[in-house]
C-alpha positions in Angstrom: 205.9 18.3 113.8 203.3 19.0 116.6 199.7 17.9 116.1 197.3 20.7 115.6 195.3 19.6 118.7 198.3 19.7 120.8 199.0 23.3 119.3 195.4 24.6 120.0 195.7 23.1 123.5 199.1 25.2 124.1 197.7 28.2 122.8 194.4 27.9 124.5 196.0 27.2 127.8 198.4 30.4 127.3 195.5 32.6 126.0 193.1 31.4 128.7 190.6 30.6 126.0 187.9 27.8 126.2 186.7 25.4 123.6 183.4 26.9 124.0 184.7 30.3 123.1 186.4 29.0 120.1 183.5 27.1 119.2 181.3 30.3 119.5 183.7 32.3 117.3 183.0 29.5 114.6 179.3 29.4 115.1 179.4 25.8 115.9 178.8 23.8 119.0 181.6 22.8 121.5 181.0 19.2 120.5 181.6 19.9 116.9 184.6 22.0 117.6 186.1 19.3 119.6 185.5 16.7 116.8 187.2 19.2 114.4 190.3 19.0 116.6 190.2 15.3 116.7 189.9 14.9 113.1 191.9 18.1 112.1 189.2 18.9 109.7 189.2 22.9 110.0 188.7 25.0 106.7 191.2 27.8 106.0 188.3 30.3 107.0 187.8 28.7 110.4 191.4 28.7 111.1 191.6 32.5 110.3 188.6 33.0 112.7 190.4 31.3 115.5 193.5 33.1 114.8 191.5 36.3 115.2 190.1 35.3 118.4 193.4 34.6 119.6 194.8 37.8 118.2 197.3 36.1 116.2 198.0 35.5 112.6 198.5 32.3 110.4 201.8 32.2 108.6 203.6 30.0 106.1 207.4 30.0 107.1 210.0 28.7 105.0 211.5 25.4 106.7 215.0 25.9 104.8 215.4 29.5 105.8 217.8 30.7 108.8 216.6 33.0 111.4 218.2 35.7 109.6 216.8 35.5 106.1 213.4 33.7 106.8 210.7 35.1 105.1 207.1 34.9 106.5 203.8 34.9 104.4 200.8 35.8 106.0 197.3 34.6 105.1 195.1 37.3 105.4 
């Protein structure tokens, strides 16, 4: 499993979004955002806000499902 901080880094790099922009979306400082990444202390609401900024959605995916029959459960 990839660490959340690595996932954020990959997504931020591909979407050309800075830590400052993500912090602004959450209404927190850049330093506080960096601390949250290091400690993995995001609330569900914060993750939803980040997903919205990145034009993405958060999903639960059945690990046991195959590509053909997997179901995706989206948190709205």
